[in-house]
N, C-alpha and C positions, 0 to 999 in steps of 0.2 A: 505493500500498499506505499503510497506516494508521503512526503512528508510534511502534509498540509496540517497545522491545527486543526480547522474545522472544513466542514461540506456544506455548500450548498446545491438542492439537486431541485432543476425544474422542470417540469411537464406541459407538454403544451396544453393552453388554456383550449379545451372542448369548445365548440361554437354550439351555444345553446338555442340553437332551432329544432333540435332533436336531439334521439337519445344515443348514448356511445355504442358502436357494435364492434365485433371482434376485429376488424381489421384497423379500429384506435387501438384495443389492448394490445394487439402483437406490434403494431408501430412505435408504440410511446410509454405506456402506463404499465405494463410487465414488463420491460426493460429497466422503467425506472425503479418499479416496485421494489425488483430484486435486486438492485444494486442498493438501494437504500437500507432497506433490511440485511444486507450481508455489511455494510456498512455500520450499522448500528449492531451487531454481532460482534465486528469488530471493536465496539467501544470508539467508534469514532463522535467527535459532534457533528452530527449531522443535521438537516432540516429539509424536507422535502415540503415544496409548495407546488399551488396549482389553484384554478379555479374558473368560473363560467367564463367565455369571451362572449358578452351580451350586446354588443355593437354592431353597427353596419346597415348594408343595404337589404341581404338576405331577411334579416329581421323583422324588416318593417313591411317587405313585401308579404312575410309570412302572419303577420297581423292582419294587414289590408284582405286576405284571402279568408282566414279565419273571421272577419268581421268585430277584432279585440285589437287592445291595444299593444304597442311592443313591449311592455314591464310586464303584461300578463302573458305572453309567449314568454320570455326568458325566464321568469315566477316558475313559470310549470316545469320548464327543462332542466333549469338549475336543482330544482328539488328532486327530479327525475335522477339525474346525473349522480347527483351528491349522492343519495342514496343505494344508486348500483354499484359506485365505488367502496362505498360503507361495506354493503353487503360481499363485496366480491373479495376482499381484504386489500384493498388499492390503499394502502395506509399511509396517507398525508399528512404534517403536520398539522398543516390547514388547508381548507377547499374552502374557497374566497370567489370573490364574484367582482367583474366591472362596473356594475350597477352600484357598489358602495360608496357610501362616502368617503372614505379612506381613499378610496381608489380615482374617484374625481379630484379631488384637492391632491394628490399626489401627480396625476396626468396633468392636471393645471400646471402645476410649480414647474415640472420639468419641461415644459411649453416654453413659458416665462421667460427661465434659466436661459434655455437657447435663444428666444428671441433678444435679451438684454445685453446677449454675447456677440450679439451681430450675426447668429449662424445661419439662419433663413435667408432666401433671396424670397422676395415677393415679388408676383409675376399677376400682371391681369390679362387673363384669358377669356377668348370666348366659348362660351356652354349653351347648351338646349337649356330653355325655361319655356314651360308649359301657362301662355298667357291667362289661360282661363281660370288654370287652378293659385297663379302667381305664385311659382316653384319652379326652381332649378331640379332639371332632372340627374338622378344617378343613372350609368349606363344601363342599368336593368331595367329602369321607369321609360326606354325608349326601344319601341320596335319598328322593324324597316324591313325592307326588301336585304336579303344580302347580295351583295357586287359580285359574288363568285360565283354561287351555286343559284340564285335565283330563290333563296329559300323566304316567304314574305314575311315569317315571323321570325327572324333575327336579335338576337339583343344586342345593346349599344358597345359589349364588349366582348362576346362570342356568338358564332354562327353555330348552334347545336346539332345542325343536320351536318356542315363540312365539316365543320371545327375549325376555322378559321377565326382566327383572333381577330377582332374589328377594334377601329373610334367609333365614337358615334357618328363623328361626321362622316365616315364611310358609309353609310347605311342610306339607300335608295327609299324615297319618299319616308321620310322616319313622321313616327305616330309617338303620341305621347300615352302610356298605360292608365295615366292618370285620368285623363280625359276624353282622349281619343283623337284627339286636335292635334295640329300639325306643330312642332314645338319651333319659336325662334332661335336665333341665336343670338347670347347678354352678354353684354363685358361681364366678368366678374373677378375679383380678387382673392387669392389666395397665396400660402405661403408654401416653399420647397426648402425640403434637404438636399444641399450639393453634395451627393454623394460624391461626384467626380472627384472634389476636393481630399477627400479621404483615400483616393484609392490610392496613391502611394504608399502609405500605411496600412492598410490592408493588406496590399499585395507582400510588404516583408511579413506581416505578422501572421497570416496566412500560408502564402504561398513556400516561405525561408522556415519560419518559425513552428507550423505546424504541421510539417510530411509527415506526423504520425495520423493524423486524421482520417480516418475510414475513407476508401476509395472513392466511393459515392459523392460523399460533402467535400471533399477537396476536389475531384473533378468539376461539379456543378460550380464551386466557386471559382475555380480556375477560368474555365468558361465566359461567367459573367462580367471577370475582371479581365478577362482575356477582349470582349468586345467593347469593353470601356463603361464606365459608369456612368449614370445622366440624373441629374436632379429630378426626385421625386415629391410629389405633393401631399404635406402633413395634415392639409382641412379638405373639408368637399362643404358644399353646400347640401344641409341636411339638416331635420328639425329632431334626429336622435341619436347621442352622444354624447361626448365630453365638449360642452360649449368652448370653444374657441377663447382665450380668456384675455381679451383684448378689447376696446372700447372702438366700435363701429364695424365689429365682427359680430354684431348680430345674426341668427339662422347659418352660422357656420361652426361645424364641428371638428373636433380632431380626427382624421382619416383612423381609421379603425386598424390598419395596421402598425400607426404609430402609437396608437392607445393601448392596443392589446398586450404586446410584450413588457410595459412599466406595469402592468399587471401582475407579474414576479415581483415587482418591488412593492407593491401596494401591499400585496398580500403579505409577505415578508413583515411590512411595518404593522400589522395586525398583528401579526404575531408572538412579534417579541421587540419590547424597546429599544434592546440591542441591535437593530437591523440591521445599523451600518457596519458594524463589524463583519455581516457576512457580505457585505452587497461591495464594502470600500477597504478592506484590510487584503492586501495582496499575502495573508499566510490563509486566505479563504480560496479553495478550491470550486469555481462555477463549471457547473454542466450541466448543458440543456438538452433534454432527452425531448428527440422531437418526431416526425415522418418525412419522407424526402419533396415534399410540399412545401415545406416550411425552413430548408436549409438557406435558402439565401437571406431570410428576415432574419434567423438567427446568427448567421455569419458574415453576414454585410452587411445589412440595416441598421439592426437593435445596436453591436459594435459599435457604428456610425455615431448612432445617438448617444450610446456612453463615451466616445471617445470627446462628442461634443460635447457635455455637460461638464466631466474634468474629471471628478473623482472616482467614478465608479471602476470597478476589477471590470477584464472581460473573461469570456468562457475559456476554461481551458482545454474543454474537448465538447463537443455537438455530434454523440453517437447515433444520427438519425439513421432508421431503416427505409426499407422500401415498403413495396405497399402487399396486403395479404386479398390475394381473391377466392371468390368463394367459389366452389363447384366448376373450375374454370372458367368462370367470368367474374368482371370487374364486381365488386362491391358498391352499390348507386344506392344512395338515400332516397335519391327522386325516385326510383324505381323497386323502390323498396326489398332491393336485393343486397339480405344481411343479413346475419344473424344478430338480435339486440340483444344487450347485455339483459337489461330488466326484463325481459323477455325467459331467457334463457334463464335467470333465475327462478321462476315461479315452474317453467318446464321442468328444469332437471333439479330439486330442491336438495340438497348438500352436498353436491358436486362441482362446487367453487373451485377445488384444486385441481379435478378432470380438464376442464377448461384451459385453464393455467397451464396444466402439462403440457397440453396437447400442442397450443399457441406458444409455448417456448418452443415445443420440439421441432414448430414448422416457423418458426419467427424469420420472416424475411432479413436477414442482415444484409445481407450481402445482393439479392437480387429477389425480385416479387416472387411469391411462395403462392401455393393454395391450399386452401382447407374443404375438406370433404368431410359429410358426416360418415363415411365406412369408415376413412382415418381414425376420425375421431373414435370409434367404437372398439377398432382394431387395437388401437393405443391404449385404452383405457383395459381390455379383454386382456391383451396379450402383455400387457409391459405392468400398468398399474397391478391388475389384480393377481397377474400368475406372476411375477417378480417381485416386485415390492411387496405387495400386500399378502402375498406367499409365504415370503422371507419371514416376515414380523410374526405374523401368526402361528408359523411353525415353531419360531425359536420361543413363544411365550407361552404356547398351548405344552410344548414338550417339558419347559421347565416347571411349569404347574403340575403335571402329570406323575413327573418322576423325581420331584424336587419341593412339591408344595408350593410353588410360587415363589419360593425365595432362593435367591443367585448363591449356586454352589462357589466352594472355592477352589481357586485351580491349584493341579497337583503340576509334577512335571510334565512339559510340554513335547512334543514333539516337530520335528524339523517342520512339519505341513503348518501345525499350529500356530511356529513362529512365524512364518511363512506370509499367513494368513493375519495375522498381526501387523507386521512389517508394511503391509502393502494399507494399511489405513491411511498414514501420514502421505506416503504418495502419492495417492489419488487428491488426497485435500490439497497439496501441493499445486499439481494440474491445476484443480477445480480452479484454484484464486487465480492463478494465471491467465484462466479464463476469462475471469469475471472480470479482473484490470483491465481486460482486454477488450471488456464488452462482448464480449463472445459468449452469449446464454446458452445458445443449442449445444454448445461442446460442455460449457459449463454442467449442465442440466446431465450428461451423459455420463460424466465424471460422476456426478450423484450418486445417477442409477447404479452404476456401477459395482457402489460399495452394495447395494442389495444385491446385486449378481454376484458379486465375491461371496456373501453370506447363503448366498442358495445353495450355489455349488459348494460351497463348504458342507452345509446339511448334508447335499447329495452326495458328496465324496466321503462322507465318515462314517452316515447312518446310523446317528446314535439310538434309534429305536433297536436296533437290531445288539447292540452291546449293554445294554443296561446288568441284563444277567451276567455277563462275564467279564465288562469291566467297568462296573460303575464309575469309577477314577477318570477314565477318558471322556463318559458322558459328560460328567462332571465337568471337564477340560470344556468340551466342546459348548456345551450349553452357556459356561459361562462368556467364552468368546462370543458367540451367538448372540448374546444381551450386550456384549460392549460392540458390536457393531450396530446394533438396534437403537440404543443408546446415542453412537456417532450420525446414526440417521436423523436423530431427534433434532440434531445441531444443525448440520448439512441441508437438510432440507428445507428449513427455516425461511430462507429466504425468497424458497422456489414454490412450495406447497405447506405454507401455512398453518392451515388448517389439519392438514396430516400431521407435521413435525408437532401439532398442538396434543393432538388424538397418541401419538406414541409418547410424549411426555407423558401425561396423564395415565395411561396406561404402565408404564416402566417406575412412575413416581420419580421424575427425575425432571426438575423445572428448569435448569440453565440452560440457557441458549449462548453464551460464549464462546467465542468463536475460536478461542485461544484452547480451548480444551478439544476441539472436533481433532482427531487423529490420534488421541491419546488411547491406550489400551486396556484402561482400567477407571473407566469413568464411574461405576458402579462397583461399590468393596460388596466380598463374600458375605452373605447373609442380610441383602437389602430384599427390599419384602417390593415383587411386584403386584399390581392390580390387575385386575381381571383382562383375559384378552377380548377384545372385539374385533372384527373386520375392517380395515381399512376400507376397503373397495368392493364392490358390486358388479357384476357384469350387466352389459348392457345389452339387450335381448334386441333381434330384429326389427321388432313391432315398433321399439321407440326410437329406431332410427328412420323408420318407413315414415312414421309421422312426422317428423323433419321433412323427409326428400319430398311427401306430399303436399308440405306448406310451401315448398321452396317451387313445387313443380306450379301449383296453383297462383304462386305470384307470376310466372312467368306465363302464364297465359292468357291474367289479366292485363299485364304487359302488351303481350302481342294482340290481344283484342282491343287496347286502347289505340291502336296504329290502324289507320283506315287502311282496306287492301288498294283502294284507287283512290286516288285525289281526283277532287272536284275539278272540271275543267273550268279554266279560268277564263275570263271576259271574252267575247271575240274582239279581232283585230283586223283590219285589213289589209289586202295585198301588198298595199305600199310600204305600212308598218314591216311587215317579213321583210322584204326585199331591202330595208335597209342592215339586213343583217347581213357580215358579209363572213359566211362561213365557210371554211377552208381544211384540206388536208392536211398533216404537219407529220413531221417523224420527230420523234425527242431523241435528240440527240445526246444530252447529257441529263443526268438526275441526281441530286442530293438533298437530305433532309436539312430544313431550316432549323438551326440549330435552337435549342429552349424550347422548341416544339413539339409538340408530340403527335399531330396530324398532315403536318405543312410541306409538302416537295416544292424543291426549288429547280424550273425544268427548262431546259436550253432546245428549242425548236426548229425545227426550218417549217415556215409556213408557205415556200416556195416565192415569196413576195422578198423575205428577209430571215436571217436567224435572229431572232427574240428572246426573252426570258420572260417568264411567267411562272406565277407561285399559285398552286392548286390543293387543296386540304384533300388530300387523298392519301397520306402517307399512312394509313388503319389500313387501307386494302391493298397497297400497292407499295414494295420496297423501289427503292430507286435503280436497283439492276431489271426488275420485271419492268420498268417503263422503259428502259435504254432500247430504242428499235423500234416500239409501238409507233404505228401510223394511227393518228387521234384525230378529233374534229376540233378545231379550234375557231372563237368567235373570234375574230381579226381585230375589229374596229371598233372594239368595246374599251371604251375611255380608260387609259392608263389607273390603275392607283398603286399605292406605295402601300406595301405588305411587310410587317415587322423589317422596315429598312431597305426594303427589295421593290424596285419598280417594277410592275405587275403589268404585262401586254398582253391584253387578251385574256381568255376561258377557256378551259377545256370543257366540251359537252361530255355531260355523264346521265346515264339513267340511274335512277334511285327504286330499287325492288321494295316491296312492302315490307320487307323488316327493316329498311332504311339501311341497306348496304348498296356502297355507289360500285358501276360496273362502266367501262369504258363503252362507250358510241366508237365502230371504227369501220372502215369500207370491208364488205366482205372480203373483197381482192384488194392487192395491192395496187394503188395510184398514182400519180405522180403529185407529189407536192403541191400544194397552190390550187389542186384542184378545188372548184366551189361547189358547194350544194346548194340544189335549186327547189 
């Protein structure tokens, strides 16, 4: 363990517009809880802080759809999330919220300090404004026609059909979702954090000083830095959030990306009057646990804010995980394709540790991973029941049977006995190394290796066959088996806290001190054991079938919500059609657009010229698949700048009833530049 006096562990603030699902748990909260429990067992001065992220446009949209207030929305989900974490054993020292008075005060003070230091750049920009409602429109309150795929219901920040990232001003025929009217562009004043000014410091701090960071974290940061950082607005026109604390800034709030990370600070303030030693003392190690979608905010933007303020320490590590999929498909809250924690706790009572175990074993530490209910069942039955539960139960039952539940004394040990005991500190050492490196999957494997060691030892020695002819050796075997069990009660605490507590109760051993793990004499001769009980039970096929049927029903609902055939659009004249110059073109080169999941940059030969265009098809076609293809291009579409790239034209695609895009191409190869009539 590093030589720090104290540790501050933060976990990404869950957004309070819905419950927590298994993707959140595997990505952030289980790894955070494992590491925090490990530090506590080591006797470290450590606090773990989290809370609900309760501001931003999605909250206001949900409130509007449900005909309620944003405060009512966040109150509902804050309570659900907090209780779910508590029942699941995610043991934060404080679970706060960004609507708390302390947070408003802290976030306002943070902004004012940066403002008074002259950190911000003040800009006046044109943004869409709804004259009927009298309100500036956030991107999600604006819809219009996507300039890339023609979707008439694209949002002001993204087209959800083709996946293209947009600016609201890119939309064709924009309209306000509040009134349905066409918005106007109106000047508005905002404050920007000049990230470009922090770039040299960030490059040294990340690229030179933190090469030990996980490859996915380091790589994403390097990609952003290589492209050059740009100023980012810290305020927006909205009536839900922390008000900008300046005269003349009425109707403006702190942007949620600026407001939310300050929630870590305000939560620590709520927790302890000594909060500054955790945030401003160089002897504190700050670690952020997040998912990969938050890497830039925690490694570039929030550190820039802390540097600008001047007194705060920076994170020593940000061990972000990748995403967890569900039954081969991306988890989606909008499609209800998820396993919700609050529902799991009701449907699988007393099985918190089963889910903790499976999610840790499948943790997406270096790449996206998949959760399936069949794997959940298999790991429970084949590992938790057959290995861990079986060993502890056999050791307990045999000790009660042969020694009335009193730990027998050891006699002269065999070489095999000694080799088993010597393996305990070795496993502990490997486990510790993995925990320190944030390799929780490997650490869990080592913890289970202790149970495997015990199982093999009992299977090899067969004490149930020795009692009549060699009771002294049976005493050795069961003493060693119970020392292994006592080790499990400590080692399992970070991973399976409910199970560890059950074991401690059964063996009448309450210590969680990590320094005791690896020792072979935790229980003294004559120590009285409590009654044995099963740690886990088998999960049958019918239980899993219920969950699979539930997901299948969700899939059917999603499919039925998609119209089989889109309605015909309004009639146009032949003159309107003849204005479109559609040409056959060949793709000469293709590459992914950095920092996007769905955009390809294509170089095409239209027969007229060789030009560049950007298309949102990366989800369906790789760059290699596109090179050499003949496609249809709307050649005279007005050029657009997409992610800084000038796009000259649009590839024509067909969208099937599932939403998948297919290329529209000539049936036989024709000359580039051939027109479609």
